Structure formats: C-alpha cells, structure tokens
SEVOVO-805274 format. One record per residue: residue number from 1; y, x, z of N, C-alpha, C in turn; residue in one letter. Coordinates in steps of 0.001 Angstrom, whole numbers, plus 500000, padded with zeros to 6 digits. Atoms other than C-alpha are relative to their C-alpha. Layout:
BEGIN
     i      nc2      nc1      nc3     cac2     cac1     cac3      cc2      cc1      cc3   aa
   NUM        Y        X        Z        Y        X        Z        Y        X        Z    A
...
//
This chain:
BEGIN
     i      nc2      nc1      nc3     cac2     cac1     cac3      cc2      cc1      cc3   aa
     1   499145   500845   499193   474203   516459   493291   500425   498756   499222    M
     2   499605   501128   500835   475245   514248   490366   498934   498918   499935    G
     3   501098   500965   500035   471800   512610   490351   500051   499112   501240    V
     4   499923   500776   498753   472234   511533   493979   501111   498965   499908    I
     5   498884   500933   500132   475634   509977   493260   499678   498871   499022    Y
     6   500319   501032   500986   474286   508125   490241   498949   499015   500517    S
     7   501017   500888   499437   471497   506619   492373   500509   499124   501142    L
     8   499490   500750   498847   473717   505248   495161   500079   498501   499714    V
     9   499831   501425   500304   474600   501941   493482   498656   499311   499766    V
    10   501297   500672   500165   471047   501127   492264   499215   499893   501313    P
    11   500711   500056   498711   469638   501973   495728   500587   498903   500876    V
    12   499365   501053   499186   472187   499706   497465   499621   498627   499457    V
    13   500376   501286   500596   471483   496857   495017   498538   499689   500285    I
    14   501419   500202   499696   467744   497327   495477   499784   499644   501465    G
    15   500111   500309   498576   468116   497332   499263   500433   498572   500289    F
    16   499514   501370   499798   470160   494110   499164   498989   498995   499453    V
    17   500988   500910   500588   467592   492479   496870   498769   499865   500892    A
    18   501181   500038   499125   464655   493426   499119   500334   499302   501309    V
    19   499595   500604   498728   466553   492411   502255   500127   498485   499872    F
    20   499821   501444   500172   467526   488989   500869   498677   499296   499710    T
    21   501325   500586   500222   463972   488347   499649   499233   499903   501316    L
    22   500705   499981   498719   462590   489306   503051   500545   498929   500954    H
    23   499371   500983   499106   465087   487098   504935   500070   498607   499381    K
    24   499989   501273   500732   464742   484308   502336   501415   499402   499923    K
    25   498612   500425   500150   468489   484138   501702   500246   499637   498545    I
    26   499613   500407   501349   469784   482237   498674   501262   500775   499622    D
    27   498907   499094   500342   471971   484952   497151   501102   499276   499233    V
    28   498998   500715   500790   473707   482662   494657   500841   499102   500895    F
    29   499268   500873   499080   474652   480196   497391   500945   500822   500880    E
    30   499150   499133   499181   475981   483024   499579   501175   500537   499188    A
    31   498942   499497   500872   477954   484417   496648   501055   498936   499739    L
    32   499033   501062   500279   479557   481082   495785   500758   499587   501259    T
    33   499301   500312   498745   480359   480384   499450   501063   501057   500295    A
    34   499030   498922   499800   482064   483776   499720   501170   499896   499036    G
    35   498935   500165   500988   484023   483174   496530   500907   498834   500370    A
    36   499223   501159   499569   485110   479770   497820   500921   500363   501163    S
    37   499178   499557   498869   486322   481307   501084   501118   500927   499527    D
    38   498991   499096   500550   488145   484004   499122   501129   499247   499321    G
    39   498964   500799   500650   489983   481415   497036   500873   499282   501014    L
    40   499211   500645   498946   491056   479600   500203   501000   500984   500601    K
    41   499099   498971   499464   492536   482849   501536   501120   500289   499007    V
    42   498988   499744   501023   494339   483491   498238   501049   498895   499988    V
    43   499061   501125   499996   495883   480018   498310   500888   500052   501240    I
    44   499233   499902   498758   496976   480598   501913   501087   501057   499933    K
    45   499057   498877   499983   498708   483932   501267   500875   500085   498759    I
    46   499247   499915   501250   500069   483293   497763   501510   499822   500178    L
    47   498538   500129   499849   503521   482026   498883   500658   501266   500560    P
    48   499430   498776   499430   504118   485152   500984   500033   501114   498952    A
    49   500045   498961   501026   503051   487418   498112   501060   499781   498928    L
    50   498985   500311   501011   505311   485641   495615   501387   500328   500544    V
    51   498699   499704   499392   508246   485916   498032   500245   501504   500083    A
    52   499844   498548   499907   507632   489643   498592   500291   500622   498639    L
    53   499807   499427   501338   507348   490457   494889   501354   499607   499408    L
    54   498694   500448   500482   510428   488373   494050   501116   500773   500692    T
    55   498993   499251   499245   512408   490096   496797   500135   501431   499519    G
    56   499967   498619   500497   511460   493562   495550   500690   500055   498641    V
    57   499383   500014   501324   512418   492694   491986   501506   499774   500106    Y
    58   498571   500291   499829   515765   491234   493106   500738   501196   500605    M
    59   499394   498830   499363   516473   494283   495288   500260   501099   498975    L
    60   499835   498950   501021   515934   496668   492378   500972   499568   498904    R
    61   499172   500467   501119   517616   494534   489701   501474   499847   500382    A
    62   498615   500234   499581   520744   493823   491754   500785   501285   500230    S
    63   499315   498744   499701   521530   497478   492415   500136   500231   501496    G
    64   499911   499859   498544   521306   496896   496168   499149   501163   500494    A
    65   500860   498885   499604   518469   499411   496410   500708   501329   499783    L
    66   499258   498770   500274   520609   502112   494795   501122   500212   501020    D
    67   498927   499903   499001   523495   501336   497170   499437   500376   501365    A
    68   500654   499691   498731   521144   501459   500149   499566   501457   500041    L
    69   500425   498595   500083   519765   504811   499010   501193   500932   500159    C
    70   498791   499190   499897   523267   506227   498633   500528   500003   501428    L
    71   499522   500130   498626   524242   504951   502079   499166   500837   500976    L
    72   500888   499318   499069   521205   506502   503789   499696   501451   499623    F
    73   500338   498635   500421   521072   509809   501872   500408   501075   501018    S
    74   499721   498981   498982   522896   511788   504635   498962   500015   501131    P
    75   501025   500069   498945   520335   510576   507182   498703   500620   499499    I
    76   501213   499415   500570   517477   511517   504862   500110   501528   499963    F
    77   499793   498549   499982   518955   514997   504468   499832   500553   501410    N
    78   500068   499557   498607   519219   515273   508244   498559   500122   500497    L
    79   501401   499964   499531   515517   514493   508825   499069   500738   499038    V
    80   500801   499179   500899   514323   516581   505867   499324   499272   498861    G
    81   500562   500752   501120   513458   513867   503373   500937   500158   498802    I
    82   499121   499901   501173   514755   514519   499838   500649   498645   499699    P
    83   499313   501284   500227   517420   511833   499187   499544   499281   498737    P
    84   500477   500618   501244   515969   511236   495712   498808   499081   500254    E
    85   501163   500825   499685   512900   509702   497384   500359   498791   500869    T
    86   499568   501114   499141   514976   507159   499335   499510   498655   499482    A
    87   500457   501288   500543   514078   504331   496966   498517   499779   500294    S
    88   501421   500100   499666   510398   505071   497574   499824   499625   501465    L
    89   500076   500298   498567   510950   504989   501335   500306   498531   500270    V
    90   499637   501393   499770   512571   501551   501117   499032   499019   499352    F
    91   500883   500921   500722   510153   500001   498599   498575   500024   500538    I
    92   501409   499851   499610   506827   501326   499943   499539   499005   501059    R
    93   500484   500973   499014   506644   499105   503060   499920   498569   499466    P
    94   499949   501364   500523   507272   496051   500885   498977   499764   498897    I
    95   500830   500222   501190   505330   496542   497663   499303   501271   499551    S
    96   500765   498856   500474   502562   498907   496648   500229   500265   498529    G
    97   499797   499803   501437   503000   498317   492926   501423   500453   499710    S
    98   498618   499547   500162   506772   498690   493215   500143   501458   500394    G
    99   499955   498612   499550   506269   501936   495147   499337   500927   498987    A
   100   500642   499181   501035   503867   503228   492501   500923   500186   498795    L
   101   499056   499900   501119   506460   502465   489834   501113   500995   500329    A
   102   498944   499073   499587   509166   504291   491801   499452   501429   500066    V
   103   500623   498675   499926   506800   507200   492505   499752   500591   498626    G
   104   500226   499528   501375   505823   507465   488838   501303   500415   499336    S
   105   498689   499684   500566   509470   507409   487855   500525   501326   500557    E
   106   499559   498739   499385   510282   510208   490338   499213   501189   499458    L
   107   500847   498906   500490   507340   512312   489187   500303   500319   498542    I
   108   499694   499732   501406   508179   511876   485509   501395   500596   499846    S
   109   498637   499469   500098   511878   512623   486102   500098   501440   500507    R
   110   499844   498679   499375   511509   515663   488383   498807   500923   499784    Y
   111   501190   499193   500241   508005   516845   487475   499019   499926   501164    G
   112   501019   500138   498949   504721   516719   489398   499957   501181   500963    P
   113   500034   498820   499143   505123   520245   490799   501321   500269   500707    D
   114   498714   499832   499327   508696   519793   491998   499884   499537   501453    S
   115   499972   500437   498600   509576   519281   495649   500041   498475   500089    L
   116   499855   501457   499984   510559   515689   494917   498715   499327   499523    I
   117   501245   500581   500518   507431   514934   492851   498870   500099   501002    G
   118   501062   499835   498992   505092   516356   495474   500265   499145   501228    R
   119   499665   500819   498830   506944   514649   498304   499709   498527   499717    T
   120   500266   501399   500362   506743   511314   496476   498502   499721   500011    A
   121   501452   500193   500036   503003   511753   495910   499407   499962   501400    A
   122   500531   499973   498638   502324   512642   499536   500475   498772   500779    V
   123   499496   501213   499340   504528   509773   500744   499185   498771   499602    M
   124   500809   501139   500453   502545   507322   498623   498644   499980   500692    L
   125   501314   499921   499376   499329   508560   500185   500020   499918   501510    G
   126   499960   499966   498539   500557   508699   503769   500756   498831   500608    S
   127   499308   501178   499468   502173   505294   504146   499281   498743   499524    S
   128   500675   501265   500292   501226   501649   503882   501027   498968   499543    E
   129   499155   501123   500386   502631   498512   502317   499998   499010   501158    T
   130   500012   500682   498711   503429   497142   505754   500132   498485   499878    T
   131   499764   501441   500064   504823   493722   504894   498911   499283   499213    F
   132   501101   500579   500762   502109   493071   502319   498763   499856   500883    Y
   133   501182   500024   499133   499351   493972   504789   500150   498944   501083    V
   134   499781   500995   498943   500897   491859   507536   499941   498595   499422    I
   135   500043   501332   500621   501405   488926   505164   498566   499592   499680    A
   136   501372   500325   500385   497816   489125   503931   499109   499787   501213    V
   137   500943   500068   498884   495936   489829   507146   500411   498976   501051    Y
   138   499569   500974   499009   498043   487813   509560   499959   498593   499405    F
   139   500063   501309   500652   498303   484973   507025   498578   499497   499848    G
   140   501394   500401   500194   494554   484971   506445   499397   499405   501267    A
   141   500554   500518   498748   493828   484356   510112   500935   499032   500697    V
   142   499101   501023   499488   496816   482084   510709   500936   500446   501111    G
   143   499074   499514   498973   498927   484311   512979   501417   499889   499451    I
   144   498629   500189   500453   502585   483312   512703   500978   500934   500701    K
   145   499124   499109   499240   504157   485527   515397   499396   501399   500003    K
   146   500531   498646   500131   503711   489195   514611   500334   500876   501196    T
   147   499568   499305   498793   505397   490325   517852   500394   501444   499711    R
   148   499634   498594   500156   505376   494144   517833   499323   500656   498798    Y
   149   500744   499404   501111   503207   494655   514756   500933   500589   498942    A
   150   499101   499512   501048   506091   495017   512277   500792   501223   500469    I
   151   499293   498780   499575   508241   497431   514341   499072   501208   500149    P
   152   500941   498881   499833   505191   499537   515204   499562   500544   498647    A
   153   500429   499564   501332   504035   499640   511569   501128   500725   499265    A
   154   498874   499331   500653   507527   500543   510317   500274   501368   500627    L
   155   499878   498677   499355   507739   503349   512905   498923   500947   499476    C
   156   501080   499177   500549   504374   504606   511640   500321   500418   498567    A
   157   499605   499653   501369   505651   504459   508047   501076   501086   500002    D
   158   498931   499007   499931   508809   506373   508967   499449   501363   500407    L
   159   500635   498751   499582   506728   508984   510764   499229   500616   498833    T
   160   500737   499517   501164   504498   509255   507688   500914   500602   498953    G
   161   499050   499472   500991   507515   509755   505413   500571   501345   500443    F
   162   499421   498747   499495   509044   512445   507636   498966   501119   499977    I
   163   501051   498981   499975   505749   514282   508096   499578   500381   498576    V
   164   500325   499683   501401   505009   514029   504354   501010   500997   499431    A
   165   498967   499086   500496   508337   515682   503531   499872   501378   500658    A
   166   500169   498734   499286   507752   518334   506191   498778   500760   499483    L
   167   501233   499357   500477   504193   519036   505008   500197   500608   498617    A
   168   499767   499474   501352   505313   519459   501407   500885   501241   500069    V
   169   499135   498810   499855   508069   521855   502469   499223   501181   500561    R
   170   500779   498918   499398   505623   523873   504597   498956   500573   499050    L
   171   501063   499578   500908   502957   524050   501872   500508   500586   498698    M
   172   499419   499500   501246   505324   525179   499145   499720   501413   499726    R
//
C-alpha cells in the first residue's frame, strides 16, 4: 500500500506533463499568470486580514476575552460546553492561528486526555474561522454585502461547538 501512495505525486506530475505537451500549453506562462492572479488576491484581502489579526491580539491582550468568558460561563455550562473552552469558542470564528494557540494552551494545561483537552481538539476540528473565510472568499470576488452568510456561519459554528462537547461527553 505504501508503494501506491509514494507513486501518487509522480503519476500526477507525469499526467500534467503529458497533458500540457499534448495540448501545447506553455506551463511556465500559465504558472506565472496564476502567481500574478494570486498576488492580486493577496493585495485585495490583506487589509481585512491585518484588521482581523490585530483585533484578536487586542482582544486577548486587553483582558476583554477573559471577561467575556467569565460572563458567558453559566450559558456554556447550561448547553454542556466546558467553560474553560470559552476562549476557544470566541476566538475560533475569528482566527485559526489564535484558536490553535488557545487550543494548545488548553491541552497543555489540562492534558490531551482530559475532558477539556478532548473537547478543545474536537472543537478545533468541527468549526471554521468564519470571519477569515468570509473576508478571504467574499473579498476575493468583490462581494461587500454578506447578507445572511455571517449569521448562518456563526450558527453553524455554535452548533459545531455544542455537538463537539456532546460527542466528547458521550465517547468518554
């Protein structure tokens, strides 16, 4: 089985090479055109990304995130989410790297086999960085009015967090 996996990349590269030779496509020109388009997208979405990352850093550094977690901990207890994971719930829709940092911190503090560590791991895998995705994808195609996309995505994230906590409790 390992031989098959090791042949996947060379077979795909060989297929692309034969296909481009057959169709007489200038691969270098296509590559540079794609890179140019990619840089245009990066320039378009960079302000939104900088604003998101700055906001996450300010939220954590100011202590506002801790206050928000304390305020919402009774609600988290009510729906079955461990209150210790509240910071992950608030950061995950905004920043993937920030959420990974919070998740790593929770796992190192409580242990990977603890209820909190497992819940954090499952939450990371069952949710999305909503605002990042919307900023990137909607910004890339020039959509300025998101309409119902953000509320729907945040409802999906909340559902993912609740179901993640429930699944971890059931699988214990």
